C-alpha positions as CSV (number, residue, x, y, z in Angstrom):
1,M,-12.1,-11.1,-5.7
2,P,-11.9,-12.9,-2.1
3,K,-15.0,-13.5,-0.1
4,K,-16.4,-10.6,1.6
5,P,-16.2,-11.0,5.6
6,A,-19.4,-13.0,7.0
7,G,-20.2,-14.8,9.9
8,E,-20.7,-13.9,13.7
9,T,-19.9,-10.7,14.7
10,P,-16.9,-10.4,17.0
11,A,-16.0,-7.9,19.4
12,K,-14.1,-5.5,16.9
13,K,-16.0,-6.5,13.7
14,I,-15.2,-3.5,11.0
15,P,-18.3,-1.8,9.5
16,R,-18.6,-1.5,5.7
17,A,-18.9,1.9,4.7
18,A,-22.0,3.1,3.1
19,A,-22.3,3.6,-0.6
20,A,-20.7,6.8,-1.7
21,E,-19.8,8.9,-4.7
22,K,-16.4,7.6,-5.6
23,T,-16.6,4.3,-7.8
24,G,-14.5,1.6,-7.4
25,L,-13.1,1.7,-3.8
26,H,-13.5,-1.1,-1.4
27,P,-16.9,-0.7,0.6
28,R,-14.8,0.0,3.9
29,N,-12.5,2.7,2.2
30,K,-13.1,5.9,4.4
31,H,-12.3,7.9,1.2
32,R,-15.1,6.8,-0.7
33,G,-16.8,10.3,-0.3
34,R,-15.9,13.6,-1.8
35,Y,-13.3,15.5,0.0
36,D,-14.2,17.8,2.5
37,F,-11.8,20.6,2.0
38,K,-13.6,22.8,4.8
39,Q,-12.9,20.0,7.6
40,L,-9.6,19.3,5.9
41,V,-8.4,22.9,6.2
42,E,-9.8,22.5,9.6
43,C,-7.6,19.7,10.4
44,C,-4.8,20.7,8.4
45,P,-4.7,25.1,7.6
46,E,-1.6,24.4,5.5
47,L,-3.7,23.0,2.8
48,A,-5.7,26.4,2.5
49,V,-3.6,27.8,0.1
50,F,-4.0,25.1,-2.4
51,V,-8.0,25.0,-2.0
52,A,-9.8,27.0,-5.0
53,L,-13.0,26.3,-6.7
54,N,-13.0,24.1,-9.8
55,A,-15.0,24.4,-13.4
56,Y,-17.9,22.8,-11.6
57,G,-17.6,25.1,-8.6
58,D,-16.7,22.4,-6.3
59,A,-13.7,23.3,-3.8
60,S,-10.2,21.5,-4.7
61,I,-7.0,21.2,-5.4
62,D,-5.0,21.3,-8.6
63,F,-3.7,17.7,-8.5
64,A,-0.8,18.4,-11.0
65,N,0.9,20.3,-8.2
66,P,2.9,18.1,-5.9
67,D,3.2,20.3,-2.9
68,A,-0.8,20.6,-3.2
69,V,-0.8,16.6,-3.3
70,R,1.4,16.6,-0.4
71,A,-0.7,18.9,1.6
72,L,-3.9,17.0,0.9
73,N,-2.3,13.8,2.1
74,R,-1.0,15.3,5.3
75,A,-4.9,16.6,5.9
76,L,-6.0,13.1,5.0
77,L,-3.9,11.1,7.3
78,K,-4.5,13.4,10.1
79,Q,-8.3,13.9,9.9
80,I,-9.1,9.9,9.1
81,Y,-5.9,8.2,10.7
82,G,-5.1,10.4,13.5
83,V,-1.4,10.9,12.2
84,T,0.7,14.1,12.8
85,G,3.6,15.7,11.6
86,W,3.5,13.6,8.4
87,D,5.8,14.9,5.7
88,L,8.9,13.5,3.2
89,P,11.7,15.0,1.4
90,P,11.0,16.5,-1.9
91,Q,10.7,14.4,-5.0
92,Y,10.2,11.1,-3.1
93,L,7.1,9.2,-3.5
94,C,3.7,10.9,-2.1
95,P,1.1,8.5,-3.2
96,P,-2.8,9.0,-3.3
97,I,-4.0,8.1,0.1
98,P,-7.7,6.4,-1.2
99,G,-5.9,3.5,-3.3
100,R,-3.1,2.8,-0.8
101,A,-6.0,2.1,2.1
102,D,-7.7,-0.2,-0.6
103,Y,-4.9,-2.2,-0.5
104,L,-5.0,-3.1,2.7
105,H,-8.7,-3.3,3.1
106,Y,-8.4,-6.2,0.5
107,L,-5.7,-7.6,2.5
108,A,-8.2,-7.4,5.6
109,D,-10.7,-10.0,3.5
110,L,-7.9,-12.3,2.6
111,L,-7.1,-12.7,6.1
112,A,-11.0,-13.0,6.8
113,I,-11.3,-15.8,4.5
114,S,-9.6,-18.4,7.0
115,N,-10.8,-16.7,9.9
116,G,-14.4,-17.4,9.7
117,G,-15.3,-14.6,7.9
118,V,-14.1,-12.0,10.2
119,V,-11.1,-9.5,9.7
120,P,-8.7,-10.2,12.4
121,C,-7.7,-7.3,14.4
122,G,-4.9,-6.3,16.5
123,E,-0.8,-6.6,17.0
124,A,-0.6,-10.1,16.8
125,I,-1.4,-10.0,13.0
126,R,2.4,-8.8,11.4
127,V,2.7,-7.5,8.1
128,L,5.9,-6.8,6.3
129,D,5.9,-4.2,3.5
130,I,8.4,-4.5,1.0
131,G,9.8,-1.0,-0.2
132,V,7.9,0.7,2.7
133,G,9.1,4.2,1.2
134,A,9.3,7.8,2.8
135,N,5.8,8.1,3.3
136,C,5.4,4.6,5.2
137,V,1.2,5.1,4.2
138,Y,0.5,1.4,4.4
139,P,1.8,0.3,7.8
140,L,0.0,4.2,9.2
141,I,-3.1,3.4,7.6
142,G,-3.1,-0.4,8.1
143,H,-2.0,-0.2,12.0
144,G,-4.8,2.6,12.3
145,E,-7.5,0.8,10.8
146,Y,-6.8,-2.8,12.2
147,G,-4.2,-2.4,14.7
148,W,-1.7,-4.9,13.0
149,H,1.9,-4.7,13.5
150,F,4.2,-4.1,10.5
151,V,7.8,-4.4,9.8
152,G,9.0,-2.1,6.4
153,T,12.1,-2.6,4.3
154,D,13.1,-0.3,2.2
155,I,17.0,-0.2,0.4
156,D,16.8,3.5,0.8
157,R,18.5,5.0,3.9
158,A,17.5,8.7,3.7
159,A,13.6,7.0,2.9
160,L,13.8,5.1,6.5
161,A,14.9,8.1,8.3
162,S,12.2,10.1,7.1
163,A,9.7,7.3,7.7
164,Q,11.2,6.9,11.2
165,I,10.5,10.8,12.3
166,T,7.0,10.3,11.2
167,V,6.8,7.0,13.3
168,D,8.3,8.8,16.2
169,A,6.0,11.6,16.1
170,N,3.1,9.4,16.8
171,S,3.2,7.5,20.2
172,G,0.3,5.4,18.6
173,H,2.2,3.8,16.1
174,R,5.4,3.6,17.5
175,D,5.2,0.4,19.0
176,A,3.4,-1.3,16.3
177,I,6.0,0.0,13.2
178,E,9.5,-1.2,12.9
179,L,11.7,0.1,10.0
180,R,14.9,-2.0,8.6
181,F,17.4,-1.4,6.3
182,Q,17.6,-3.8,3.5
183,P,21.5,-3.9,2.3
184,S,21.3,-5.8,-0.8
185,R,19.9,-4.0,-3.9
186,S,19.4,-7.7,-5.5
187,A,17.5,-9.4,-2.5
188,I,13.9,-9.0,-1.6
189,F,13.7,-10.7,1.8
190,K,17.1,-12.1,2.2
191,G,19.1,-10.0,4.8
192,V,16.0,-8.3,6.5
193,L,14.0,-11.2,8.2
194,Q,15.1,-12.6,11.3
195,A,15.2,-16.1,12.2
196,D,11.8,-18.0,12.6
197,E,10.2,-14.7,12.3
198,L,6.6,-15.3,10.8
199,F,4.3,-12.8,9.2
200,D,0.2,-13.5,8.1
201,L,0.8,-11.1,5.1
202,V,3.8,-9.6,2.9
203,M,2.5,-6.6,1.0
204,C,4.6,-4.6,-1.9
205,N,4.1,-2.0,-4.2
206,P,6.8,-2.9,-6.4
207,P,8.4,0.0,-9.0
208,F,6.2,0.1,-11.9
209,H,8.9,1.3,-14.7
210,A,11.7,-0.7,-16.3
211,S,14.0,2.5,-16.8
212,L,14.0,6.3,-15.7
213,D,13.0,6.9,-19.2
214,A,10.0,4.8,-19.2
215,A,9.3,6.7,-16.0
216,R,9.8,10.3,-17.7
217,T,7.3,9.0,-20.5
218,G,4.7,8.0,-18.1
219,S,5.0,11.4,-16.1
220,E,4.5,13.1,-19.5
221,R,1.5,11.2,-20.2
222,K,0.1,11.8,-16.8
223,W,0.6,15.6,-17.3
224,K,-1.2,15.6,-20.4
225,N,-3.9,13.7,-18.9
226,L,-4.3,16.4,-16.4
227,G,-4.6,19.0,-19.2
228,K,-1.1,20.4,-18.2
229,S,2.0,21.1,-19.9
230,S,5.1,19.2,-18.3
231,P,7.2,21.8,-16.8
232,S,10.4,20.4,-18.1
233,E,11.1,17.8,-21.2
234,K,14.1,16.5,-19.5
235,E,12.8,16.1,-16.2
236,P,8.7,16.2,-16.1
237,T,7.2,16.9,-12.7
238,L,5.0,14.0,-11.6
239,N,2.4,15.3,-8.8
240,F,2.8,11.9,-7.1
241,G,6.7,12.4,-7.3
242,G,9.3,9.5,-7.0
243,Q,12.8,8.7,-6.8
244,G,14.6,6.5,-8.9
245,D,14.4,3.3,-7.1
246,E,10.6,4.1,-6.3
247,L,10.1,4.4,-10.3
248,C,12.1,1.7,-11.6
249,C,13.8,-1.4,-11.6
250,V,15.5,-4.3,-13.8
251,G,12.5,-5.6,-15.6
252,G,9.6,-3.2,-14.4
253,E,6.9,-4.6,-11.9
254,E,7.1,-7.6,-13.9
255,G,10.5,-8.7,-13.1
256,F,10.3,-7.6,-9.5
257,V,7.0,-9.4,-8.5
258,S,8.5,-12.6,-10.5
259,R,11.8,-12.5,-8.4
260,M,9.7,-11.7,-5.3
261,I,8.0,-15.0,-6.0
262,A,11.0,-16.8,-6.7
263,E,12.5,-15.8,-3.7
264,S,9.1,-16.3,-1.5
265,M,10.0,-20.2,-1.8
266,Q,13.0,-19.8,0.4
267,I,10.6,-18.6,2.8
268,S,7.4,-20.5,2.2
269,N,6.3,-21.5,5.7
270,S,7.4,-17.8,7.0
271,C,4.2,-16.2,5.7
272,L,0.6,-16.9,5.4
273,W,-0.3,-14.9,2.6
274,F,2.3,-13.1,0.0
275,T,1.0,-10.3,-1.9
276,A,2.4,-7.7,-4.5
277,L,0.2,-5.1,-6.3
278,V,0.3,-5.6,-10.3
279,S,-0.6,-2.2,-11.9
280,K,-0.4,-3.3,-16.0
281,S,-2.6,-6.4,-16.7
282,S,0.4,-7.2,-19.6
283,S,2.4,-8.0,-16.7
284,L,0.4,-10.8,-15.7
285,P,1.1,-13.3,-18.2
286,A,4.9,-13.5,-16.5
287,V,3.8,-13.6,-13.1
288,Y,1.5,-16.3,-13.7
289,R,4.4,-18.4,-15.2
290,A,6.4,-17.6,-11.9
291,L,3.5,-18.9,-9.9
292,K,3.5,-22.0,-11.6
293,K,7.2,-22.7,-11.6
294,A,7.1,-21.9,-8.1
295,D,4.7,-24.6,-7.8
296,V,2.3,-22.4,-5.1
297,Q,-0.5,-24.0,-3.0
298,D,-3.4,-21.6,-3.8
299,S,-3.1,-17.8,-5.7
300,Q,-5.7,-15.2,-6.2
301,T,-6.1,-12.3,-8.4
302,I,-8.0,-9.3,-6.9
303,E,-9.6,-6.6,-9.3
304,M,-9.1,-3.3,-7.9
305,A,-10.2,0.1,-9.2
306,Q,-10.2,4.0,-8.4
307,G,-12.4,5.9,-11.2
308,Q,-11.0,4.7,-14.3
309,K,-7.8,3.4,-12.8
310,K,-7.5,-0.2,-13.2
311,S,-4.9,-2.5,-10.9
312,R,-5.0,-5.8,-9.0
313,I,-3.4,-7.8,-6.7
314,V,-1.8,-11.0,-6.8
315,A,-2.0,-13.1,-3.8
316,W,-0.4,-16.5,-3.4
317,T,0.3,-19.1,-0.4
318,F,2.7,-22.5,0.0
319,L,0.1,-23.4,2.7
320,N,-2.8,-26.0,2.0
321,E,-6.0,-25.7,3.9
322,R,-5.3,-27.7,6.7
323,Q,-1.9,-25.6,7.4
324,R,-4.2,-22.4,6.8
325,Q,-6.3,-23.2,9.4
326,A,-3.6,-24.7,11.9
327,W,-2.0,-21.3,11.1
328,R,-5.2,-19.4,12.6
329,N,-5.5,-21.5,15.4
330,Q,-2.1,-20.7,16.5
331,R,-2.6,-17.1,15.8
332,R,-5.6,-17.1,17.8
333,G,-4.0,-18.6,20.5
334,E,-0.9,-15.9,20.5
335,S,-3.7,-13.0,20.9
336,S,-5.6,-14.7,23.4
């Protein structure tokens, strides 16, 4: 794991959260405690219809119900990050907010390593989100937490249109989040980046599965884990949803991240840290081979966990320590 931020305290030092009940989440993650459904319903009244007492006598929702999960996300984004009017079309990926926030907090730690232990904040920090999706949660949370500027790309025009509605509805985010259409299904960076454009971070949550059949099998497994019967043998509903392009691609996450590493060589000096989520540990050997073939200067694997769910971030850079220091000094000059 990367070093934890330390060192002299800046004007916008980000405090660490106190210990709470959810295990594994990043110390700064605001979702470490139990959901306060009373406050969430006050913030988002439409959530009330989905809230009921569970077997332990605690207020909760049915996490197997996609509508309930969507309503919970809407409430969390409004209560914690001040995002209003968030929604997305049916069947689009509705991700769990705590895990998405974790990715961003660990990326903040990654930047802090080469910034004297201090998490850099503000719009001088530019982040490229590959596959931003209709939900747009990484830019919304990342700008809300750290004030970073985001460019989100996607191959799905309908997803981008939905994300743009949310961005437009939130004036505080409007100037800090830019959405771009990726016209090529075989490209990751080519076609969406402008000449001489620089990013401090690239992030990506790649399609998990190698085929729709594998995605359906995964959906059925999650339904069984939730103690539910799948509503349809042919098209099992997943509580977090997802269109085909969000769920699967050629080679699954192993193939996508390997292609991303190879393509990143073409823009090696345009980004400080490239990163991608890798959900399956079995994907790591191929990813590590791709990193070795790309001859990166440095790479890190950052472990993540939310309860029993394990994941990790793989990060790599083509810049050596001296170049990273020069990058930091240049960005500091731009933000002063």
